[in-house]
N, C-alpha and C positions, 0 to 999 in steps of 0.2 A: 504494500500500500504506500503510494507516494503522496506527498503534499504538493499537488500540481499547481503551479502558478508561474507565469513568465513575466509578470509585471507587478511592481510593488503596490500599484493603486487598485488591484483587484483582490477579491477574497481568496483565501486558500482553504484547503480542507479543514485546517485547524480553526479558521474563522467560522466556518459553517458548523463545526462540532461545538464550538463555544456558543454560537447562536442557539443551537439545539438545547444546550443546558440552560441558557437564559430564559427561553420562552417556555420551557417545560412546565406544565401545570396550568399555564395561562392560555395556551393554544392546544387544541385537541390533537393528540397523536392518532391520526386516522388510520384505518386498516387498509392493507393491500390484499385483495381477495381474488380467488379464481373466478372467472366468468365462464362457466361451462357451456351455457347455451350459445354465447357469442363464439366461443372456441369451436364448437361443433359446426356452426353456420359458416364461419369464415376460414376455418382450417388452420388457425394459429392457436398457440397455447396462451390465452389472454388472461392477464391479471389487471385489475382496476384499482387505482389509488383513489379512495373516496374522500377527497378534500372538500367536497360539497357538504360535508357533515360539520364543518366549523360553525361557530355561533352566527357568523355573518354569511354562512353557506358558501364561502370562497376562501382560497388559499392565501389571499392578500394579508391576512392577519399575521402571518409568519414574519414577513419582511417589515411590516409596519411596526410591530411590537419590538423587533430587534433594533430598529432605528430609534424608536422612542426611548428605549432603555439606554441608548448610548449618549443621550443628551446630558449636558451639565445641569446643575441645579439652577443656574441663571437662565439657561435656555428653557428649562421646564417652567420656570416662573413666568417668563414672557409669553410662552405658548407656541403652538405650531399651526401651520397652515398647509393645506393640501388642495390640489385640483383633481377632481374626478367626477365622472358622471355615474359612478356605480360602486363596485366592490372595494376599491381603494379608499373611497370616502368613508364607507361604513367601518372598515378595518381601523383607520386612523381614529375615527370618532370613538369607537368602542374602547380601544386600549388607552387612548389619551384620557378619556373620562375615568377609566379604572385607575390610572396612575395619578389622577389629580392635575392633569395638564390641560389648560384651556386649548380648545381646538376650533379653528375656523376652516370651513370647507367651501371652496368656490366651485359651483356647478354651473354648466351651461343653462341658458334659459329654457331650452327644450327638454331638460331632464324630466322624466316622468314623475308625477307627484308622489307615487309610492316610494321611489328611491330617495326623494327629498325628505319625506316623512320618516323613513327608516334611519337616515343619517342624523336627523334632528333627534330621533328617539334614542340614539346612542349617546346623546349629550353634546353634539357639536353645534356651533353657530353656523348657519348656512347662508351664503350669499349667492344669488343667481345673477350671473353676468356673462355676456358674450353669447353669440349665436352658435359658436363652434367650441369644441374642446380646446383648440389652440387659443382662442380668444379668452376663454376662462383661465387658461394657464398664464397668459400674459397678465390678466387681472390679479391672479394669485401672487405672481412674482412682484408686482407693484405693491400690493398690500403687505407682503412680507417685508419689503424694504421700509415702507412707511411706518409700519407698526412694530418693527423689530422682532418679527416672528421667524421661527425656523421652518424652512420649506421642506416638506417631506415628499420627495419625488416618488412617483408611482413605480419607477423601475430603474432609472439610471443612477443608482446610488450603491455604494460599497456595502452598507449595512442591509439595505433592502435585498440585494442579491444574495448575501450570506444567509439571510433569513429564509428566503425561498428555497435555497439549496438544501434545507433540512428535509424537504420532501424526498429527495434521493436517498438520504441516510435511512429514512424509515422504510422506503421501498426495498432497498437492498438488504436491510436487516430482516425484513419479512420474507423476501424471496431472493436469496443471495445469487442464484444462478440465472437471473434475468439476462437475456441476450440483447434485448433492444428496449430502449425507453422512447416513447413517443409523447411529445410535449407541445402544448400550444405556444405560439409566439405572438405577442402583441408588441410591447416595447422591448421585450427580451429579458426582463429581470428574472423570471422563473426559470427559463431554459438555461440562462447563464449560470445560475447557482446550481441547478441540477447537473449540468454538464461538468462543472468543476468537481463536484462531489463524486459523481458517478465515475468519471474518468480517473480520478485519483484512487478510488477504491478498486476499480477494474478497468485498466487501460484498454481492454479489448471490447468493452461494452459499446454498443451502437447507440448514439443519441440523435434522434431525428426530430426536427421541428415541423410544425404544421401551421400554415396560414390559410386564410380564405383567398380564393382566386381574386376577389375584389380588392384585397389589401395585401399585395405581395411585398411588403415593406422590407423585411429582412432578406427575403429572397433576392430583391433587387440589389440590396447592399452587398450580399455575399457573392452573388453570381454576376455582378456588374451589368445588370439589366436596367431597363427603364420602363417597366410595365406600369400601366396606369393604376393608380390607387383611388378608389372611390365607389360610392353606391351604397344601397341599403343591404346590409348583411345580417343574417341571423346571428353571426358571431360578432356582435357590436362591441363586446368586451375586448376584442383584439383588433378592432378596426382602427389601427394606428397608421398615420401617414409618415411618421418619422421615427426611425429606430434610435435607441439611445447610443451615445458615442461609446461608452464603456461596454455596454452589452454587445454592441456590434463587434468590438475587438475580441471579446471572449468567444462569441459565436463563431467568428471567422476561424478561430484556432481550433475549437473543440467540437463543433457540430459535424456530423457525418453527412447530413443532407437536410433539405427542406422540401416538404411536399405541399403543393397547393391543392385545396379541395373546393369543390363546387358547392353552391348553396343547396343543391339537391342532396348531395352526400351528407352535408351537415344536418339537414332535415331528417334524413334516414337514421343518422346516428342518435339524434335526440329521441326519436321514436323508439329506437332499439333499447336505449337505456330505460325508457319508461315501461316498455312492454315486456322486455326480457329480464331486466335487473330490478325493475320496480323502484327506480331512483330518478331524481330530477337532475337534468343536465341542461345548463344554458348553452347557447350556441358555441361560445368560446371554450367551454369545458368539454364539448362533444367532438371537437375537431380531431383529436387523436384517433378516436374510433372511426370518424369519417375517413381518415387516411387509410385505415385497414380495409374499410368498405370499398374505397376507390381502387386500392391496389392489393387485393388479397393474395395474389400469387407471390408478391414480394415478401410477405411475412409468413408464408406457409410453413408450418411445423416449427416455427421459432417461438421461443418463450418471450412474450412481449408484455411490457408494462405500460399501461395507458394512464396518464394523469387526468383525472376528472377534477378539474380545478374549481368548478363553480356550478351551483344549481339555481341561480337566481334568474328564472325564466318566468315571464308573464303567464299565468295559468290559462288565459284565453288563447295565447299563442300556442302553448303546448297542446291544448284541446284541438286547435285547428290542424296542427301537424299530425296528431294521431288520426283524426278523421281523414286527412289527405292520404295518409299511408294505407288506411283501410280501403280507400278508393283505388290506390295503386294495386292492391292485392285483389281488387274486385269483390271485396267483402261488403262494401257499400257501393251501390250502383244507381246511377241516375239515368232514367229512361224517359224519352218523349214519345208518346204513343198517339197516333192519329186514329180516331174512332168515329163511328156514326153517332150523331147526337140524338140518342133515344133513351128512354127510361130503362134502367136495369143494367146498362153497359158497365158501369163502374163496379157493380156487384159481380158481374161476370169476370172482370179482370182481377178483382180481389180473390175470387174463388180459384182462378188459375194459379195465381201467385201463392196463395195460402196452401192449396193442395200439394204444391211442390216444395213446401217448407220455407218459402221466402217470407220475410217480415216487412210490411209496408211501414216506412218511417214518416213519409211526408207525401202529400198529394196537392198538386196545383192544377186547376182546371182552366183552360183557355178556350174562348169561343170567337174572339175578335181578331186573332192573328190572320193576316191576309193570305198566308200560305196554307191555310186550312179551308177546305170546302165549306160553303155557306151552310150546308146541312150537316156539317161535321163538327168535330171539336178536337182539341189537343190536350192531352193530360201529361204533366210531368210527374213522375212517380220516383221516389227514392226508396230503394229496397235494400234490406240487409240480407246477405247471402253467406253461404259457408265458404265459397271460394270461386275462382273464375269459371270452373266447370259447372258449378251450380248456377251461377249467373247466366251462363250461356244456355243451360237447360230451360230456365224460365223464359228467356227471350225467344227461344225457338217455339215454346208452347204458345206464347202470345201471338207470334207470327202465324202459327198454324191455325189459330182461331180467326185469321183474316185481318189482323191489324198490322199497320206499318209501325216499326220500332226504330227509333234513332237513339244511339248510345251517347249520352251527354258527357260522361266523364271517363271514357275508355282510355286507359293509359297508353302512351306511345311506346314504341318498341324498346326505347332506352330505359323504361321503367321496369 
């Protein structure tokens, strides 16, 4: 085991181990557990690190607390400031309040109310300023200078990186023979700390980062590309347009690769965590699993550790994702049926569907659509089925009864 570090301004394994001792008891030591169903489906031997179990439901507490514990008495007295639209804000607020340190969090004006309320609930003063995260960051730096506050950076900080690196210590203590670690990348704080710790413990271990295709920030940095960054991503927690300077240096030395994943793969990963492992994963936390879903052959038969870094997902969004996945599997099917406009026809359709074991979830009746005969009608029916074969059986029965059927949500071939 070596204490790997090539620059004095970056953490070493010793720093990460010291961070683990400092945060012990105040930050949950989360489990790394086998995921048999995912392993069977994807062909890899998958283990999941459940850091969505923290009080704030995200890994950010590790680095935030390690940073706060490093402050002098004078710095603690004056207080701290952070910029964040989510998990970092809550982590700083929670542990600053616990340590008796005043905290001010600057959040962009678009931040959802639930996140603002949660941050206030952990004891921070919250200011909403700026239309973007970058503008909120500028405001935070200005306030830090004017008020004499210590700025707690979300990722590009020695102590933050060391704190996040404790994830790797726990994973390799639980499963020492992991061959590959797959880690989300936003600004790079977590993967930098994990890479330092993991490569120091086992130089042969593979450390792979994952970014959304919409925000290939570290990918651009390390591979000298200029891919566009922007758009609405499910993984908003890692939707960062500028990587940290220190984190990029560490990543360029220690990472084995970076995988870019699509929004569809992220969606599938969130659904897989909910349906197979019965756990909540936000988009940023789900991207390591999305990488395995995107490239299963690459990880076949390998012992792979996935970092589930956060579970702060809007329940309505999660519900929508689950229903969409049921549609992809054709377990929820939308049909538009053209019928003669006469009494009893809806009962006939209900009987056909019911006799075959389908469950009608929703019916919408149309008579005024111009593409429907004046003596006819159109009915949109949403049906719950067992699988694609069952859905097809129901459709064929409806067509055999003389009705025209249009499939409203049939998945395309890539689904």
